[in-house]
N, C-alpha and C positions, 0 to 999 in steps of 0.2 A: 652789808646787804648780802644774804646768801643766794647762791645760784646753783641750780640743779645741774649736775654733770653726769655723764654716762661713762662707765669703765669700758675698755675695749671689749671685754667679754659681753657686757650688756648690749653694746652696739652690734656685735656679731649675732646675738640672740634676736635683736629687733629685725635685722636683715633677713635672717633665716625664717622667722615667723611671717614676715611680709611676703617673702618669696613663696612660702607655702600656701598663701591665699592668692597667689598669682598677681601681686602688685608689681608694676614695671620697675626695672632696676634703677632708672633715673629717679623715680619717686622714692624708692627705698633709700637711696643715697641722700636725697634732700631731707627725708624724714629723720634720719639718725643725727642730723645737724641740730635738731630741735628736741632736746631731752624731754621736755614737758609733753610734747605730742607723742614721742616714742613710748613713754611710760603709760600714757593714756591708752594707746593702741594695744599694748600688751595686756592691760587690764580688761579692755573690751573683748579681746579674743579669749581670754580666760573665762570671763563671765558668759561668753557666747558658746562655751564648750568646744572650742576649736582645738583639737590636739594634733591631728595629722594633716592639717590643711583643708582646703575646700575649693570649689570651683570659682572661677574669676568673678562672676556676677555676684556671688555671695560675699566674696572677699572685698569687693568694692563697697558693699553696704557696710561691712564692719569698719572699713577705713573711713567712710563718711561719718559714721557715728563718732569715732575717735577724734576726727578733725573738728567737727561741729561742736562737740560737747567735751572737748579736752579740759576745759576749765570747770566742768560741771560733774565731777565725780560724785557718785551717789546712787541711790536706789533707782532713779529714773533712767540713768544711763545704763545701769546693769540690766534693767528690765528690757530696754530696747535691744541690747546685745542678745539677751535670751530669746526674744521674739524672732530675731534673725537666725540665731543658732537652731531654733526649733522649726525653722521654715514656715513660721506664721507670717512673717514679713519677707517677701521675696522679690520686691521690685523697688526701684528708686522712687516710683510714684507713691507707693505705700510709705516709704521712709520719709518722703517730703511731707506727707500728710501727718506723720507722727511728730515731726519737728513743729509743724503748725499747731498741733494739739498741745505740745509741751509749752509753747509760748502763751497759750491761753490759760494754763493752770495758774492758780493763785500761788503765792510764795509758800513753800513748804508742802504743797499738795503732791501726792504721789500717783503714778500711773496705776499702781495696785489698788488704790482706793477708788479709781474711776475706770476699772478695767473694761466694763461693758461699753461705756461711752468711747473709750479709746479704741477698742476693737471695731466698733461700728464706724468710727471716723477714719480708720486706716484699712478697712476692708479685710480684717483678719477673719478667717473662716468662710469668706465668700468665695465660692467656686463658680466660675463661668464655664459651662460645658461647651464642647464643640458644637453640639446641637443648638444651643442658644446663640452662638456666634453665627451659625448658618442661617438661623431664623431672622436675625437682624439684617444680615447681608441681603437676604431674599427680599425683605421689606424695602430696603433702600433701593434695590434694583427696580422694584415695581414702581416706586415713587418717581424714579428718574428714567423710566423706560423709554420715553420718546427721545430725550436728549442723549441717552446712551446709544440708541440705534443710530443717531446721526453722527455723534462724535467718537464713538468707539473707545479706543484705549486712551485718547487724549483727555477723557473725562476721569481718568483713574485717580488723579490727585484729589479732585473735589470729592469723589465718593469715599476715599479713604478718610478724608477729613470728617465727613458725616459719620462714618463708622466709629472713629475714635472719640467723637464728641457725644455719641449716644450714651445716656446715663447708665444703661444696662451693661455697657462695655467698660465702665470705669476701671474695674479690677480684672479685666480679662488679660490672659497671657499674651504679650505682644507678638511673640513668634506664631502662636496659634492664630491670632487675629489676621496677620498678613498672609499666612499660608492658606487659610480658608478663603480669604478674599481673592487671592490670585487664582486659586482653583475654580472658584465660582465665576470669576470674570471670564476666564478662558472657556468654561463650559457655556457661558451665556453668549459670547460674541466671537469666540475663537481666538487663536494665537494672533499677536500683533504682526502685521505685515512688515517684513523687512524690506527696506528700500534698496533695490539693486542699483549699483553704479552703472550709469549708461556709458558704454564705450563709444568713443568717437570713431566713426568709420571714415577714414581719410581715403580719398581717391588715389589708387595706385598709379604711379607714373613711371614708365620704364626709363624715362630720361632722368639721369642722376641729378641734373641741375634742378629738375622739377621736384624731385624728392626733397632736395635740400631746401627749396623754396617753401614746400608745404610744411616741412619741419619747423622752419622759422616762423611761419604764420601761425602754427598751432601752439607755439610756446607762449605761456602767459607772461605778460609784461609785469615786471616788479612794481608793486603798488607803493607809491610815495605819498604819504599823508600831507595834506596842505591845511594850514590854519585857516578856518573860515573867516570871511570878511565880516566887518561890522559886529564883532563880538563885544558885548558889554561886560566889563570886569566887575564882578559882584561878590557880595557875601551871601551865604545861603539863608540868612535871616530875612532877605528880601526876595527869595526865590519866587513867591507867588505873583510878583509883579512882572515876571518874565516868561510867562507861559507862551509857547510858540515863537520864542525869540532865541537868537543865538547869544550864548553867554560864555564867559571864561571864569573859572573858579579854581583856586589853589587850596590844597589841603592834604590830608593823609587818608590812605586806604584803610578804612575801619574794618571791613571784612570783605571777602571775595569768594565768588563761586564760579568755577571755570567749567564750561562745557566745551564740546569739540569746536563749535563754530561761533560761540558767543560767550563773553565774560560778563558777569554781573558783579559789580562791587559797589559798596557804599563809601562815599567820600565824606570826610569830616573836616570842616574848616574852622572849628571852635565856636561858630555861631549857629550851626545846624548840621543836618545830615541829608544826603540825597542819594538815591540809587542811580548808578550810571550803567549804561548798556553799551558794550563794546562789540561791534560786529565783526564779520569774518575777515575783512581786509586788514583791520588793525590787529586782530588776534593772530593772524598768520605772520606778522612781522617778527623777526628774531628778537627785537627789543621787548616784546610782550612778556618775556620771561621775568622782567623786572617788576611786573605788576603783582606784588605780594603785599601781605598785611603790613601796614605802617610805612610803606613807601610814600614819600612826599612827591606829589605830582601836580601839574596844572592840566586841566581838561577843558576842551572847547567843544561845544555842540549845541544842538537845539533842545530846548526844554519842551517836553511833551507830556500829555496826560494819557496814560494807557487806558484801555477799556476796563470797566469795573471788574471783569473776571480776572484781569492781570493787575489788580490794584497795586500800586507802588507804595512802599512803606513811607512813613514820616509825612511828607506834605501831599502825597498823592501824585506828585510829579516825578519825572525822571529825565536824565540827560542822555540823549542819543549822541554818544561820543563820536566826533569826526576827527579829532586831533588830540593827542596828549603828549606831554613833555615831562620827563623825569627830572625832578629837582633834587631829590636825595634818596639814595638807595636804602632798602631795608634788608637786614640779614635773615636768611632762612632759619638761623638758630633761635629766632624769637619764639617759634612754635615749641621748641624744647624748653626754653626758659620760662615761658608763661603760657598756660593753656587752661582749658576747663577743668583738668584733673589736678591742677596745682593746689597744694595744701596751703593752709593759712600762713605758715612760716615763709614759704616761697613767695606768696603774694606780697608780703611785707618786705622781704629781701629785694624783690623786684618792684617796689612801690613806684619808682620813677616811670615804669612802663605801665603798671596797673592803673595809674591815674588817668590813662587815656580811655579807660572804660566809660561807657555812656553815663552810668549812674554816678560814678565818682566825679565825672566832669560836672554834672548837675550839682552835686554836693559842694564842690569848690566855688562854683558861681554863686550859689545861693548863700553860702557862708559870707562871701563878699557883700552880697546884697543886704543880708541881715545886719552886718556891722555898720553898713552905710545908713540903714534905716534907724539903727540905735543912735548913731551920732546925730542924725536929723532930729530925732526925738529930743535929745539933750539940748541941742543948739536952739531949738524953738522954745525950750523952757528956760533959756538963759543960763545954762551950765557952761563951764569952761573946761576944755580938755587939758590935762597936764601930764607930764611924763616923769614920774618918780624914778629913782635908781632901782636896779634889780640886784645889785651886789650890796649887801647890808651887813650890819653887825648887831642887829637886834632881831627878835622874833615876835611874830604876831600870834602864832598858834603854838602847838606843842614842839618842844625842842628836839624830840626824837625824829621829827619829820623834816629836819633841815639837811640840805646838801652843803657840806663844808667846802670852802674855797681858801687856798693860800693866797692872800692878797698882799703881795710884796712883803711877806714875812709876818703879816698880821692874820689872825683868824677872822674869816668873814663867811657869809652864807649867801646862797641864791635865795631871793625873797620868796616868802610864803604868801605875802599880801602887801599891797601898797597902801593899805588903809591908814597906817600911822602917819605916813607922809601927807596923804590927802587931808587929814585933820589939820595939819599945820598950814595948809593953803587956804582954808575957809576964811580966815580973817582978812585975806588979801583979795580973793576973787569971788568969794561966796560959794554958791553951789559948783561942784567940780566933779570930774570923772576921769578915769584913765582906762585904757584897754591894753594890757601888757601881759607878758607871760609870768606865771607864778609856778613855784616848784614845791612838790611834796615828796619826800623820800619814804613814802609808804610802801611796804612790801605787799601791796594789794594787787590781786589779779582779777578783780571783778570786772564786769562789763561796763562799769561806769567810772573806773579809776585810771588816771594818768599820772606820770611823774612830772610832766610839764603840760600846762594847759593855759588857755587864753582866759584871762580874768578881767571881767568888766566890773569896776568898782566905782562907787559914788559916795560922796559925803555932802551933807546939807546942814547949814547952820539954822538955828531957830526953828526946829521942828519938834513936834510931839511924836509919841510912839505911833499913834493913829496916822499922822501925816506920813511917817516912814512907810507904813504898810501900803498906803494909797499910792505913794511914789513908785514902789516896786510893782504893784498891780498895773499901774498906768504904763510903765515901761514895757512890761510883757505884752499887754493887750495892744498897745499902740504899735509896737514893732511888728507883730503878726499882721495887724490891719494894713500897715504901710507896705509890707511885702506882698500881700494879696492884691493890693490896689496898684502895684507897680506892673511894669511890662513883664516881670518875671513871676507874676502870680500864677500864670498857667504852668510854668516849670515846677513851682512848688506843689501844685495840685497833681502834676504828673508823678512827682516823687511820693507825695502823700495825699491821695484823693480826699482824705478826711480832715485835712488841715482847715482850721477855722479859728476865729477869735474866741477865746474862752469866755464863758458867761461871767458877768460881774454882778455883784461883788464876790470875791473869792471867799470860800468858807474859812472861818477863823476858829481855831481850836487851841485851847491851852494845853500845855504839857500834862497837867494833872488829868484833864479830860481824855487825853490820848492814852495814858496809863489805864484809866478806867475802861476805855474801849478795848484795849488789848486784853485785859483781864476778862471782860465779858465775852470776848471771842476766843477765849482759851488759847491765846498765843503764848508760847513758852519761851522764856529767855534762854538762849543757847549757853550763856555764861553761867547761869545758876541752875538751869534745869527746872526752874519753877516759874510760876506766873510773875509778871513784871511787878516791881515795887517802886514806890516813889524814890527818886534819887538815882535810879539806873539810867544810863544812856540808852536810847532806843537805836539799835543798830539798823543797818541798811535794809535787811530782809523784812523784818516786821514793819518797819516804816513804810516800805514800798507795798507790802501786803495791805496795809491800812488804806493808803491813798488809792490803790488799784480797786479795792473793794468799794470805797466811797465813790470813786469814779469822777472826781473833779479836783481842781487845784485847791490846796489847803495851806493856809498860813498856820504853821504849828508854832505857838508862842509861849513865852515866859518859861524858859528852862531853868533848872536849879543852878545855883551859883557854882557848885562843885564841878559841873560838866561843861562849863562855858569859859570863854577867854577872860583874862584878868581885867580887860578894859570895859566890860559890860556892867552897867549900874544895877543895883538891886531894886526890885519893885517896891515902891513906897507902901503898898498895901500888904506885901508879904516879903520880908527880907530874905526868905529862903530862895526866892526866884529872881530872875533877871529880866530886864526889858529887852528881850531877844526874840528872834523869829527865824524859822526856816520855811521857805516856800517849797512845798512838795507837789509834784505833778504825776499823773498816772503814767505807768510804764517806765518811768525813770527814777522817781523819788526826789531827793533834794536837788534843786537847781540854783537856789539863792539862799544865802545866809546873811542876816543883818541884825543890827541892834542899835539902841541908843548908846551913847558913849559916856563914861564917867566924866563929869566936868568939875568935880570938887577935888581940890588938891589933896586934902587929908584922906579922902576915900581912895584916891588912886595910890597913895603911898601904902595904905593898908592892904590894897589889892596886890601890890608888888610883894609885900612881906608874906601875905597868905600863900602866894604861889611860889615863894622862895626865889624870886627874881631880883638880881642885883639891879637897882634902878639907876645906877650911875650912867651906864651906856644910853639910857633913855632920857637923859637930861633935857634934850631938845623937845621931846614929846611931853615931858612933865611940865616944862615951862609954859605950855599952852594953858595950864591950870593956874599959873602964877600971874600971868600978864593978860588980864581981861578974858577970863574963861566965859564960855557961853554954852547954852544947850545945843546939842547937835547929835546927829545919827547918820548911819550909812549902811551900805550893804555890798556884797560881792556876788556876782553871777558867773557861774561856770559856763562859758560860751558853748563848749562842746556838749555839755549836758542839755543845754537849751536847744541845740540843734538836733540832738537825738529825739527830744520830745517833739519838736516841730516837724521833723522828717519821718517820725515813727520808725526810727532806726534802732535796732536792738543793741548794737555794740558801739561804744564810744570811739573806738579806734578807727572806725570807718568814716567818721566825719572830720578826721584830722588830715593835714597834709602829709606829714611824716610823724606818726605817733611815737611818743617816748613813754615807755613803761618798763617795769622790771624785766631785765633780759633783752631789751630792745633799744639800741642806740645807733642804729644804722638803717638805711643809708643816710 
């Protein structure tokens, strides 16, 4: 397996180029540790026409392009770099809109072919003048005149929110927006009044003893926090039951905002989140320095519902903290190791900390729920779960994709699939399944490939090809329905508001029909440079383009013998084809591969010979055809791809605990 490395000269070039666009030294050092990202950034800067550096804001845009599209070298990345280089895209808001536009493009589509729609979607060429900004501000002040007169500068935040959300201000320059707003507000109601500290006038006493007495009386007593009585120890999932009651909860500080007299922080206890308000007395304690992100603490206080104007996030409730106790300190170096500017490589190096992010926490929980619901589905349909070995001496797919293992002096491999073992179990238990890791030594860096993935596989005796398709369809639909019906259904909809059970029955399309569709839609084979012909394997991009265009799950069936595994039987009606299927879903592509299995001894021996496979190591698999062979079929589902589809997540690595792919085997 080849791995990209940078020479010392290249590393120095990367650092110099990044310094020239005002990227922080810490980020530069992290970047050169990732050769793939480094080369992508050099290419982006070249395509963006950056020769002698640029201002920091522009440099951040180039860096974001390199980070987000480092695996997507091509005309679209070049086009984005050029738009930034020519100052047509000048803000992170425009760039975010550009990324959204790219996601909606069909496979193979270019920005240059959709330039008018792209520029409209990203605000290119839109100029918001100072006069326009002033006009909108004046209108907002008129609409809120009475409230503005009463609340003065305390209404500032609300008015800024209205200004920024105004459609006409979408592409306005942020600095101009705030500058004009502040000038207009002062002109309207004057400067904010500064609160003068009141000096205490103590009565003078010529008597020294009296002075000493006054001094002692005026000295503030040190505040000692006391744990409130009658606190109910709870989990945040039950917080709605405890409004206006004293509670105790333990967790981690998810984020914190410190003001002079008040701290606001969100605590996370793995079941939920809630805002906590820490008042002056506790803020002034020396120990309050320990209140930083990811510190583990216990808080006690009263659960309140603030007024609507001060709406609390998450449940709408907040805790008025009366007592807190530090359980585990957090180090301030966390902000340097992991922050909003961290690139993708750093995020995966620090995956153990990144997993504490809200969305990734949802992914991990829902992953567990999905596998639970899959098992429920199987058990209710009388399947049995088995656990085949993952160190093997046979192959189920291509030999070039095997990870070799020295097994006590013998050559062995990490399994590509447990299918062959599942077939041997059918005569014993009947329908069976397993959920284990499978390994593919593919040097693929696409958004849907992993070196190690969770493989849900099932085998069924005495089924027809149509039965097989129905079983796969039932698993997919029933699993989604069970998740949505569970107490975690709301969490799934928070992750993907469009999550729903797909319409049944799924569309069924033969391989020959797919070739016809690709030809009719002028999809060119990257391998030949021509229209697709019968017998060619359909790669990921055209396959995904087809399913995204059709817009619904598709069973792609009956592939040619030459491009499928040795154990798949030929179709009785056309011996060029196999009784095989892939389930394709929009935005992801293939998530399931399945087939009927050869059950004739002679046909299996011929398949070994056709593929040049020594059948001796497969004696135990071949014996199934000698001792009571039976019709059967099965399939394998890639769990991570299924989750990407269910969550509407773009990249497969984000739904893994610790992803393994080419160049990544830590932590």
